[in-house]
Backbone as JSON Lines, residues from 0, in Angstrom:
{"i":0,"aa":"X","n":[-5.8,12.45,-66.33],"ca":[-6.83,12.04,-65.45],"c":[-6.44,10.8,-64.66]}
{"i":1,"aa":"X","n":[-5.75,9.85,-65.32],"ca":[-5.29,8.65,-64.64],"c":[-4.32,9.03,-63.53]}
{"i":2,"aa":"X","n":[-3.53,10.02,-63.8],"ca":[-2.54,10.43,-62.81],"c":[-3.25,11.0,-61.57]}
{"i":3,"aa":"X","n":[-4.28,11.81,-61.73],"ca":[-5.01,12.4,-60.61],"c":[-5.7,11.29,-59.8]}
{"i":4,"aa":"X","n":[-6.26,10.28,-60.47],"ca":[-6.9,9.17,-59.78],"c":[-5.86,8.37,-59.0]}
{"i":5,"aa":"X","n":[-4.68,8.19,-59.62],"ca":[-3.6,7.45,-58.96],"c":[-3.15,8.19,-57.7]}
{"i":6,"aa":"X","n":[-2.97,9.51,-57.76],"ca":[-2.55,10.32,-56.6],"c":[-3.63,10.28,-55.52]}
{"i":7,"aa":"X","n":[-4.88,10.4,-55.96],"ca":[-5.99,10.35,-55.01],"c":[-6.03,8.99,-54.3]}
{"i":8,"aa":"X","n":[-5.79,7.92,-55.02],"ca":[-5.77,6.58,-54.43],"c":[-4.64,6.47,-53.42]}
{"i":9,"aa":"X","n":[-3.46,7.02,-53.73],"ca":[-2.31,6.98,-52.81],"c":[-2.64,7.77,-51.54]}
{"i":10,"aa":"X","n":[-3.25,8.93,-51.71],"ca":[-3.6,9.76,-50.55],"c":[-4.61,9.03,-49.67]}
{"i":11,"aa":"X","n":[-5.61,8.4,-50.27],"ca":[-6.61,7.65,-49.5],"c":[-5.97,6.47,-48.76]}
{"i":12,"aa":"X","n":[-5.09,5.78,-49.42],"ca":[-4.4,4.65,-48.77],"c":[-3.56,5.15,-47.6]}
{"i":13,"aa":"X","n":[-2.88,6.28,-47.79],"ca":[-2.06,6.86,-46.72],"c":[-2.92,7.26,-45.53]}
{"i":14,"aa":"X","n":[-4.07,7.89,-45.81],"ca":[-4.98,8.28,-44.72],"c":[-5.52,7.06,-43.98]}
{"i":15,"aa":"X","n":[-5.89,6.04,-44.72],"ca":[-6.36,4.81,-44.08],"c":[-5.27,4.18,-43.23]}
{"i":16,"aa":"X","n":[-4.06,4.21,-43.73],"ca":[-2.92,3.65,-42.99],"c":[-2.68,4.42,-41.69]}
{"i":17,"aa":"X","n":[-2.76,5.76,-41.77],"ca":[-2.58,6.57,-40.56],"c":[-3.71,6.3,-39.55]}
{"i":18,"aa":"X","n":[-4.92,6.15,-40.05],"ca":[-6.05,5.85,-39.16],"c":[-5.86,4.52,-38.46]}
{"i":19,"aa":"X","n":[-5.4,3.51,-39.19],"ca":[-5.17,2.18,-38.6],"c":[-4.04,2.25,-37.58]}
{"i":20,"aa":"X","n":[-3.0,3.05,-37.89],"ca":[-1.87,3.19,-36.98],"c":[-2.32,3.85,-35.67]}
{"i":21,"aa":"X","n":[-3.19,4.86,-35.79],"ca":[-3.72,5.56,-34.6],"c":[-4.52,4.61,-33.72]}
{"i":22,"aa":"X","n":[-5.35,3.77,-34.36],"ca":[-6.12,2.81,-33.58],"c":[-5.23,1.78,-32.91]}
{"i":23,"aa":"X","n":[-4.19,1.36,-33.58],"ca":[-3.25,0.4,-32.99],"c":[-2.58,1.01,-31.77]}
{"i":24,"aa":"X","n":[-2.18,2.29,-31.87],"ca":[-1.54,2.95,-30.73],"c":[-2.52,3.08,-29.57]}
{"i":25,"aa":"X","n":[-3.77,3.43,-29.88],"ca":[-4.78,3.55,-28.83],"c":[-5.0,2.21,-28.15]}
{"i":26,"aa":"X","n":[-5.07,1.15,-28.93],"ca":[-5.26,-0.19,-28.4],"c":[-4.07,-0.57,-27.52]}
{"i":27,"aa":"X","n":[-2.86,-0.22,-27.97],"ca":[-1.66,-0.52,-27.2],"c":[-1.68,0.28,-25.9]}
{"i":28,"aa":"X","n":[-2.15,1.53,-25.95],"ca":[-2.27,2.34,-24.73],"c":[-3.25,1.72,-23.76]}
{"i":29,"aa":"X","n":[-4.37,1.2,-24.29],"ca":[-5.33,0.53,-23.42],"c":[-4.72,-0.7,-22.78]}
{"i":30,"aa":"X","n":[-3.9,-1.4,-23.54],"ca":[-3.22,-2.59,-23.02],"c":[-2.29,-2.21,-21.87]}
{"i":31,"aa":"X","n":[-1.59,-1.07,-22.03],"ca":[-0.69,-0.61,-20.95],"c":[-1.5,-0.24,-19.71]}
{"i":32,"aa":"X","n":[-2.64,0.42,-19.91],"ca":[-3.49,0.79,-18.77],"c":[-3.99,-0.47,-18.07]}
{"i":33,"aa":"X","n":[-4.38,-1.47,-18.85],"ca":[-4.85,-2.73,-18.27],"c":[-3.71,-3.4,-17.5]}
{"i":34,"aa":"X","n":[-2.52,-3.37,-18.05],"ca":[-1.35,-3.94,-17.38],"c":[-1.09,-3.22,-16.06]}
{"i":35,"aa":"X","n":[-1.22,-1.89,-16.09],"ca":[-1.0,-1.1,-14.86],"c":[-2.04,-1.48,-13.81]}
{"i":36,"aa":"X","n":[-3.28,-1.73,-14.26],"ca":[-4.32,-2.14,-13.31],"c":[-3.99,-3.5,-12.7]}
{"i":37,"aa":"X","n":[-3.47,-4.42,-13.52],"ca":[-3.09,-5.73,-12.99],"c":[-1.96,-5.59,-11.99]}
{"i":38,"aa":"X","n":[-1.0,-4.71,-12.28],"ca":[0.09,-4.51,-11.33],"c":[-0.44,-3.93,-10.03]}
{"i":39,"aa":"X","n":[-1.41,-2.99,-10.14],"ca":[-2.0,-2.42,-8.94],"c":[-2.75,-3.5,-8.18]}
{"i":40,"aa":"X","n":[-3.45,-4.38,-8.9],"ca":[-4.17,-5.47,-8.26],"c":[-3.21,-6.37,-7.51]}
{"i":41,"aa":"X","n":[-2.02,-6.58,-8.08],"ca":[-1.02,-7.41,-7.43],"c":[-0.57,-6.81,-6.1]}
{"i":42,"aa":"X","n":[-0.69,-5.47,-5.95],"ca":[-0.24,-4.79,-4.74],"c":[-1.34,-4.69,-3.69]}
{"i":43,"aa":"X","n":[-2.5,-5.29,-3.94],"ca":[-3.59,-5.2,-2.98],"c":[-3.19,-5.85,-1.67]}
{"i":44,"aa":"X","n":[-3.55,-5.18,-0.59],"ca":[-3.25,-5.68,0.74],"c":[-4.55,-5.65,1.54]}
{"i":45,"aa":"X","n":[-4.82,-6.71,2.24],"ca":[-5.99,-6.8,3.09],"c":[-5.54,-6.68,4.54]}
{"i":46,"aa":"X","n":[-6.25,-5.86,5.33],"ca":[-5.89,-5.67,6.73],"c":[-7.13,-5.82,7.61]}
{"i":47,"aa":"X","n":[-6.89,-6.02,8.88],"ca":[-7.97,-6.12,9.86],"c":[-8.3,-4.72,10.37]}
{"i":48,"aa":"X","n":[-9.58,-4.34,10.43],"ca":[-9.94,-3.02,10.96],"c":[-9.54,-2.86,12.43]}
{"i":49,"aa":"X","n":[-9.5,-3.94,13.18],"ca":[-9.13,-3.88,14.6],"c":[-7.63,-4.02,14.81]}
{"i":50,"aa":"X","n":[-6.94,-4.7,13.91],"ca":[-5.51,-4.96,14.05],"c":[-4.8,-4.61,12.74]}
{"i":51,"aa":"X","n":[-4.48,-3.32,12.53],"ca":[-3.88,-2.89,11.26],"c":[-2.53,-3.56,10.96]}
{"i":52,"aa":"X","n":[-1.91,-4.14,11.98],"ca":[-0.63,-4.82,11.74],"c":[-0.82,-6.16,11.03]}
{"i":53,"aa":"X","n":[-2.04,-6.69,11.04],"ca":[-2.34,-7.94,10.34],"c":[-2.56,-7.62,8.87]}
{"i":54,"aa":"X","n":[-1.74,-8.19,7.99],"ca":[-1.81,-7.92,6.56],"c":[-1.83,-9.24,5.8]}
{"i":55,"aa":"X","n":[-2.56,-9.25,4.68],"ca":[-2.63,-10.43,3.84],"c":[-2.78,-9.99,2.39]}
{"i":56,"aa":"X","n":[-2.32,-10.82,1.46],"ca":[-2.45,-10.5,0.04],"c":[-3.78,-11.01,-0.52]}
{"i":57,"aa":"X","n":[-4.61,-11.62,0.34],"ca":[-5.91,-12.1,-0.12],"c":[-6.94,-11.92,1.01]}
{"i":58,"aa":"X","n":[-8.23,-11.88,0.65],"ca":[-9.25,-11.75,1.68],"c":[-9.23,-12.93,2.63]}
{"i":59,"aa":"X","n":[-9.76,-12.73,3.82],"ca":[-9.81,-13.81,4.8],"c":[-10.24,-13.28,6.14]}
{"i":60,"aa":"X","n":[-9.86,-13.99,7.19],"ca":[-10.21,-13.63,8.56],"c":[-8.95,-13.27,9.32]}
{"i":61,"aa":"X","n":[-9.08,-12.33,10.25],"ca":[-7.96,-11.94,11.11],"c":[-7.65,-13.08,12.07]}
{"i":62,"aa":"X","n":[-6.37,-13.48,12.17],"ca":[-6.03,-14.57,13.09],"c":[-6.16,-14.17,14.57]}
{"i":63,"aa":"X","n":[-6.19,-12.86,14.84],"ca":[-6.27,-12.4,16.24],"c":[-7.7,-12.33,16.74]}
{"i":64,"aa":"X","n":[-8.62,-11.81,15.89],"ca":[-9.99,-11.59,16.38],"c":[-11.06,-12.24,15.52]}
{"i":65,"aa":"X","n":[-10.71,-12.73,14.35],"ca":[-11.69,-13.4,13.5],"c":[-12.5,-12.48,12.6]}
{"i":66,"aa":"X","n":[-12.23,-11.16,12.64],"ca":[-12.96,-10.23,11.76],"c":[-12.52,-10.42,10.32]}
{"i":67,"aa":"X","n":[-13.39,-10.03,9.38],"ca":[-13.05,-10.09,7.96],"c":[-11.99,-9.05,7.64]}
{"i":68,"aa":"X","n":[-10.98,-9.46,6.87],"ca":[-9.97,-8.51,6.42],"c":[-10.58,-7.65,5.32]}
{"i":69,"aa":"X","n":[-10.2,-6.36,5.3],"ca":[-10.75,-5.44,4.31],"c":[-9.63,-4.98,3.37]}
{"i":70,"aa":"X","n":[-10.01,-4.67,2.14],"ca":[-9.06,-4.26,1.13],"c":[-8.49,-2.89,1.48]}
{"i":71,"aa":"X","n":[-7.19,-2.76,1.41],"ca":[-6.54,-1.48,1.64],"c":[-5.44,-1.32,0.62]}
{"i":72,"aa":"X","n":[-5.02,-0.06,0.4],"ca":[-3.94,0.19,-0.54],"c":[-2.62,-0.18,0.1]}
{"i":73,"aa":"X","n":[-1.57,-0.25,-0.69],"ca":[-0.25,-0.57,-0.16],"c":[0.17,0.44,0.89]}
{"i":74,"aa":"X","n":[-0.32,1.7,0.78],"ca":[0.0,2.73,1.74],"c":[-0.69,2.49,3.08]}
{"i":75,"aa":"X","n":[-1.68,1.61,3.11],"ca":[-2.36,1.31,4.34],"c":[-3.7,2.01,4.48]}
{"i":76,"aa":"X","n":[-4.11,2.8,3.5],"ca":[-5.39,3.48,3.57],"c":[-6.48,2.52,3.13]}
{"i":77,"aa":"X","n":[-7.55,2.48,3.85],"ca":[-8.63,1.56,3.53],"c":[-9.35,2.04,2.28]}
{"i":78,"aa":"X","n":[-9.47,1.17,1.29],"ca":[-10.16,1.48,0.06],"c":[-11.6,0.99,0.13]}
{"i":79,"aa":"X","n":[-11.77,-0.21,0.63],"ca":[-13.1,-0.81,0.67],"c":[-13.3,-1.42,2.04]}
{"i":80,"aa":"X","n":[-14.28,-0.93,2.76],"ca":[-14.57,-1.49,4.07],"c":[-15.92,-2.18,4.02]}
{"i":81,"aa":"X","n":[-16.04,-3.21,4.8],"ca":[-17.33,-3.89,4.89],"c":[-18.31,-2.95,5.55]}
{"i":82,"aa":"X","n":[-19.53,-2.94,5.06],"ca":[-20.56,-2.14,5.72],"c":[-20.95,-2.86,7.0]}
{"i":83,"aa":"X","n":[-21.6,-2.14,7.91],"ca":[-22.02,-2.76,9.17],"c":[-22.98,-3.92,8.92]}
{"i":84,"aa":"X","n":[-23.74,-3.87,7.81],"ca":[-24.66,-4.96,7.51],"c":[-23.92,-6.22,7.11]}
{"i":85,"aa":"X","n":[-22.72,-6.1,6.56],"ca":[-21.94,-7.27,6.13],"c":[-21.16,-7.89,7.28]}
{"i":86,"aa":"X","n":[-21.04,-7.18,8.41],"ca":[-20.28,-7.69,9.54],"c":[-21.08,-8.75,10.29]}
{"i":87,"aa":"X","n":[-20.37,-9.72,10.83],"ca":[-21.03,-10.73,11.65],"c":[-21.32,-10.12,13.02]}
{"i":88,"aa":"X","n":[-22.09,-10.81,13.83],"ca":[-22.38,-10.33,15.18],"c":[-21.12,-10.14,16.0]}
{"i":89,"aa":"X","n":[-20.19,-11.08,15.87],"ca":[-18.93,-10.99,16.61],"c":[-18.13,-9.77,16.16]}
{"i":90,"aa":"X","n":[-18.09,-9.54,14.84],"ca":[-17.36,-8.41,14.3],"c":[-17.97,-7.09,14.78]}
{"i":91,"aa":"X","n":[-19.3,-7.02,14.81],"ca":[-19.98,-5.8,15.29],"c":[-19.66,-5.56,16.76]}
{"i":92,"aa":"X","n":[-19.67,-6.62,17.57],"ca":[-19.38,-6.48,19.0],"c":[-17.95,-6.01,19.22]}
{"i":93,"aa":"X","n":[-17.0,-6.58,18.48],"ca":[-15.61,-6.16,18.61],"c":[-15.41,-4.71,18.18]}
{"i":94,"aa":"X","n":[-16.11,-4.32,17.11],"ca":[-16.04,-2.93,16.65],"c":[-16.63,-1.99,17.7]}
{"i":95,"aa":"X","n":[-17.76,-2.38,18.28],"ca":[-18.4,-1.56,19.31],"c":[-17.5,-1.44,20.54]}
{"i":96,"aa":"X","n":[-16.86,-2.53,20.91],"ca":[-15.96,-2.52,22.07],"c":[-14.79,-1.56,21.83]}
{"i":97,"aa":"X","n":[-14.23,-1.6,20.64],"ca":[-13.13,-0.71,20.32],"c":[-13.59,0.75,20.35]}
{"i":98,"aa":"X","n":[-14.75,1.03,19.77],"ca":[-15.28,2.39,19.76],"c":[-15.58,2.88,21.17]}
{"i":99,"aa":"X","n":[-16.09,1.99,22.03],"ca":[-16.38,2.36,23.41],"c":[-15.1,2.72,24.16]}
{"i":100,"aa":"X","n":[-14.05,1.93,23.96],"ca":[-12.76,2.22,24.61],"c":[-12.22,3.57,24.15]}
{"i":101,"aa":"X","n":[-12.33,3.86,22.85],"ca":[-11.88,5.16,22.32],"c":[-12.72,6.29,22.91]}
{"i":102,"aa":"X","n":[-14.03,6.07,23.03],"ca":[-14.92,7.11,23.58],"c":[-14.57,7.4,25.03]}
{"i":103,"aa":"X","n":[-14.27,6.36,25.81],"ca":[-13.95,6.56,27.22],"c":[-12.72,7.43,27.41]}
{"i":104,"aa":"X","n":[-11.79,7.38,26.46],"ca":[-10.59,8.22,26.54],"c":[-10.95,9.7,26.39]}
{"i":105,"aa":"X","n":[-12.05,10.0,25.69],"ca":[-12.46,11.38,25.46],"c":[-13.44,11.89,26.52]}
{"i":106,"aa":"X","n":[-14.01,10.99,27.31],"ca":[-15.03,11.38,28.28],"c":[-14.42,11.75,29.63]}
{"i":107,"aa":"X","n":[-15.21,12.46,30.45],"ca":[-14.82,12.75,31.83],"c":[-15.11,11.46,32.59]}
{"i":108,"aa":"X","n":[-14.06,10.74,32.9],"ca":[-14.23,9.4,33.44],"c":[-13.45,9.26,34.73]}
{"i":109,"aa":"X","n":[-14.15,9.3,35.86],"ca":[-13.52,9.18,37.17],"c":[-14.04,7.9,37.82]}
{"i":110,"aa":"X","n":[-13.73,6.79,37.19],"ca":[-14.24,5.49,37.62],"c":[-13.45,4.97,38.82]}
{"i":111,"aa":"X","n":[-14.11,4.14,39.64],"ca":[-13.47,3.58,40.82],"c":[-12.87,2.19,40.56]}
{"i":112,"aa":"X","n":[-12.93,1.73,39.32],"ca":[-12.37,0.42,38.97],"c":[-11.02,0.57,38.29]}
{"i":113,"aa":"X","n":[-10.2,-0.47,38.4],"ca":[-8.9,-0.47,37.73],"c":[-9.08,-0.42,36.22]}
{"i":114,"aa":"X","n":[-10.02,-1.18,35.71],"ca":[-10.39,-1.12,34.29],"c":[-11.76,-0.46,34.27]}
{"i":115,"aa":"X","n":[-11.86,0.77,33.8],"ca":[-13.12,1.53,33.91],"c":[-14.34,0.77,33.36]}
{"i":116,"aa":"X","n":[-15.45,0.99,34.04],"ca":[-16.7,0.33,33.69],"c":[-17.24,0.83,32.35]}
{"i":117,"aa":"X","n":[-18.17,0.08,31.8],"ca":[-18.83,0.47,30.55],"c":[-20.18,1.13,30.8]}
{"i":118,"aa":"X","n":[-20.84,0.75,31.89],"ca":[-22.21,1.2,32.15],"c":[-22.34,2.72,32.13]}
{"i":119,"aa":"X","n":[-21.46,3.42,32.84],"ca":[-21.57,4.88,32.91],"c":[-21.32,5.52,31.55]}
{"i":120,"aa":"X","n":[-20.38,4.97,30.78],"ca":[-20.1,5.5,29.45],"c":[-21.32,5.35,28.55]}
{"i":121,"aa":"X","n":[-21.96,4.2,28.63],"ca":[-23.13,3.95,27.79],"c":[-24.35,4.75,28.24]}
{"i":122,"aa":"X","n":[-24.57,4.82,29.55],"ca":[-25.77,5.48,30.06],"c":[-25.64,7.0,30.17]}
{"i":123,"aa":"X","n":[-24.46,7.47,30.58],"ca":[-24.32,8.89,30.92],"c":[-23.16,9.61,30.24]}
{"i":124,"aa":"X","n":[-22.3,8.88,29.56],"ca":[-21.13,9.42,28.88],"c":[-20.16,10.1,29.86]}
{"i":125,"aa":"X","n":[-20.19,9.67,31.12],"ca":[-19.24,10.13,32.14],"c":[-19.33,9.16,33.31]}
{"i":126,"aa":"X","n":[-18.38,9.24,34.22],"ca":[-18.42,8.36,35.39],"c":[-17.91,9.14,36.6]}
{"i":127,"aa":"X","n":[-18.73,9.16,37.64],"ca":[-18.33,9.81,38.89],"c":[-18.36,8.81,40.04]}
{"i":128,"aa":"X","n":[-18.3,7.54,39.74],"ca":[-18.4,6.5,40.77],"c":[-17.3,6.63,41.82]}
{"i":129,"aa":"X","n":[-16.11,7.03,41.42],"ca":[-15.02,7.18,42.38],"c":[-15.38,8.26,43.41]}
{"i":130,"aa":"X","n":[-15.88,9.38,42.93],"ca":[-16.28,10.48,43.81],"c":[-17.46,10.04,44.68]}
{"i":131,"aa":"X","n":[-18.44,9.38,44.07],"ca":[-19.61,8.91,44.82],"c":[-19.2,7.92,45.9]}
{"i":132,"aa":"X","n":[-18.28,7.03,45.57],"ca":[-17.83,6.02,46.52],"c":[-17.14,6.68,47.72]}
{"i":133,"aa":"X","n":[-16.32,7.69,47.46],"ca":[-15.59,8.39,48.53],"c":[-16.53,9.18,49.44]}
{"i":134,"aa":"X","n":[-17.68,9.56,48.93],"ca":[-18.64,10.33,49.74],"c":[-19.73,9.44,50.33]}
{"i":135,"aa":"X","n":[-19.57,8.13,50.21],"ca":[-20.51,7.2,50.82],"c":[-21.74,6.89,49.98]}
{"i":136,"aa":"X","n":[-21.8,7.38,48.76],"ca":[-22.95,7.08,47.89],"c":[-22.74,5.75,47.19]}
{"i":137,"aa":"X","n":[-23.81,5.25,46.62],"ca":[-23.75,4.01,45.86],"c":[-23.13,4.23,44.49]}
{"i":138,"aa":"X","n":[-22.69,3.15,43.88],"ca":[-22.05,3.21,42.56],"c":[-22.89,2.43,41.55]}
{"i":139,"aa":"X","n":[-22.57,2.57,40.27],"ca":[-23.31,1.88,39.22],"c":[-23.13,0.36,39.33]}
{"i":140,"aa":"X","n":[-23.96,-0.37,38.62],"ca":[-23.94,-1.83,38.69],"c":[-22.61,-2.42,38.22]}
{"i":141,"aa":"X","n":[-21.99,-1.83,37.18],"ca":[-20.7,-2.35,36.72],"c":[-19.63,-2.16,37.78]}
{"i":142,"aa":"X","n":[-19.61,-0.98,38.4],"ca":[-18.59,-0.72,39.42],"c":[-18.82,-1.6,40.65]}
{"i":143,"aa":"X","n":[-20.08,-1.74,41.05],"ca":[-20.39,-2.61,42.19],"c":[-19.91,-4.04,41.92]}
{"i":144,"aa":"X","n":[-20.25,-4.56,40.75],"ca":[-19.84,-5.92,40.4],"c":[-18.31,-6.02,40.33]}
{"i":145,"aa":"X","n":[-17.68,-5.0,39.78],"ca":[-16.21,-4.99,39.7],"c":[-15.57,-5.06,41.08]}
{"i":146,"aa":"X","n":[-16.1,-4.29,42.02],"ca":[-15.57,-4.32,43.38],"c":[-15.76,-5.7,44.02]}
{"i":147,"aa":"X","n":[-16.9,-6.32,43.75],"ca":[-17.16,-7.63,44.33],"c":[-16.22,-8.7,43.76]}
{"i":148,"aa":"X","n":[-15.71,-8.45,42.55],"ca":[-14.77,-9.39,41.93],"c":[-13.31,-8.99,42.17]}
{"i":149,"aa":"X","n":[-13.09,-7.97,42.99],"ca":[-11.73,-7.56,43.34],"c":[-11.06,-6.65,42.32]}
{"i":150,"aa":"X","n":[-11.82,-5.93,41.52],"ca":[-11.26,-5.06,40.49],"c":[-11.26,-3.58,40.87]}
{"i":151,"aa":"X","n":[-11.58,-3.29,42.13],"ca":[-11.63,-1.89,42.56],"c":[-10.24,-1.26,42.65]}
{"i":152,"aa":"X","n":[-10.2,0.07,42.47],"ca":[-8.94,0.8,42.62],"c":[-8.52,0.78,44.08]}
{"i":153,"aa":"X","n":[-7.25,1.03,44.3],"ca":[-6.75,1.09,45.67],"c":[-7.11,2.47,46.23]}
{"i":154,"aa":"X","n":[-8.26,2.54,46.91],"ca":[-8.74,3.78,47.51],"c":[-8.68,3.62,49.02]}
{"i":155,"aa":"X","n":[-7.91,4.47,49.7],"ca":[-7.77,4.33,51.15],"c":[-9.13,4.29,51.86]}
{"i":156,"aa":"X","n":[-9.29,3.3,52.74],"ca":[-10.51,3.16,53.54],"c":[-11.66,2.47,52.83]}
{"i":157,"aa":"X","n":[-11.49,2.1,51.57],"ca":[-12.57,1.47,50.82],"c":[-12.24,0.0,50.57]}
{"i":158,"aa":"X","n":[-13.15,-0.85,50.98],"ca":[-13.06,-2.29,50.69],"c":[-14.36,-2.69,49.99]}
{"i":159,"aa":"X","n":[-14.37,-3.88,49.43],"ca":[-15.57,-4.31,48.7],"c":[-16.79,-4.37,49.6]}
{"i":160,"aa":"X","n":[-16.58,-4.58,50.9],"ca":[-17.7,-4.63,51.84],"c":[-18.34,-3.26,52.05]}
{"i":161,"aa":"X","n":[-17.58,-2.19,51.8],"ca":[-18.1,-0.84,52.01],"c":[-18.76,-0.26,50.75]}
{"i":162,"aa":"X","n":[-18.63,-0.96,49.64],"ca":[-19.19,-0.47,48.38],"c":[-20.67,-0.82,48.33]}
{"i":163,"aa":"X","n":[-21.5,0.21,48.07],"ca":[-22.95,0.02,48.0],"c":[-23.41,0.19,46.56]}
{"i":164,"aa":"X","n":[-24.34,-0.64,46.15],"ca":[-24.89,-0.44,44.8],"c":[-25.96,0.65,44.83]}
{"i":165,"aa":"X","n":[-26.08,1.31,43.73],"ca":[-27.14,2.3,43.56],"c":[-27.68,2.11,42.15]}
{"i":166,"aa":"X","n":[-28.43,1.05,41.96],"ca":[-28.86,0.64,40.63],"c":[-29.87,1.58,40.0]}
{"i":167,"aa":"X","n":[-30.71,2.23,40.79],"ca":[-31.78,3.02,40.22],"c":[-31.53,4.52,40.25]}
{"i":168,"aa":"X","n":[-30.95,5.01,41.31],"ca":[-30.82,6.46,41.45],"c":[-29.44,6.98,41.07]}
{"i":169,"aa":"X","n":[-28.61,6.16,40.5],"ca":[-27.25,6.59,40.14],"c":[-27.31,7.56,38.97]}
{"i":170,"aa":"X","n":[-27.07,8.83,39.26],"ca":[-27.13,9.85,38.21],"c":[-25.79,10.57,38.14]}
{"i":171,"aa":"X","n":[-25.45,11.02,36.93],"ca":[-24.19,11.76,36.73],"c":[-24.51,13.14,36.22]}
């Protein structure tokens, strides 16, 4: 009987030892995972939404436009972006300006200015001021102001004195 108790005690001690060893390995595995997370954290890169070439290893402001840098992966994919509510007024305006420029590339835009106006894009999502100007019609307020400041395209026979505003009836 003593022998059976002795063997049973050895078996129990062995099982307890294996259980402790398993927990130690699991804990060590968790430590490795935590270490991998720290290494990944070390690779964090912050970039400017407007200027992806601006990179920093810590949060801050873009030196080019002043927008908040957002967290991105080393590959350059944005992981965490500021919501529109977190953006400052200046950041929202710069974002809107960038989006408007991108939109104008997709729109039917036949503007009479060297740098296309914003008014027609915002109001009508197209611009026919160049065509209207050539046919003697008035142009939108942005185009009229642009011509008065010398920003009109080189259109034969058209000078700033010949450009008429059409603030109310300008339709596209």
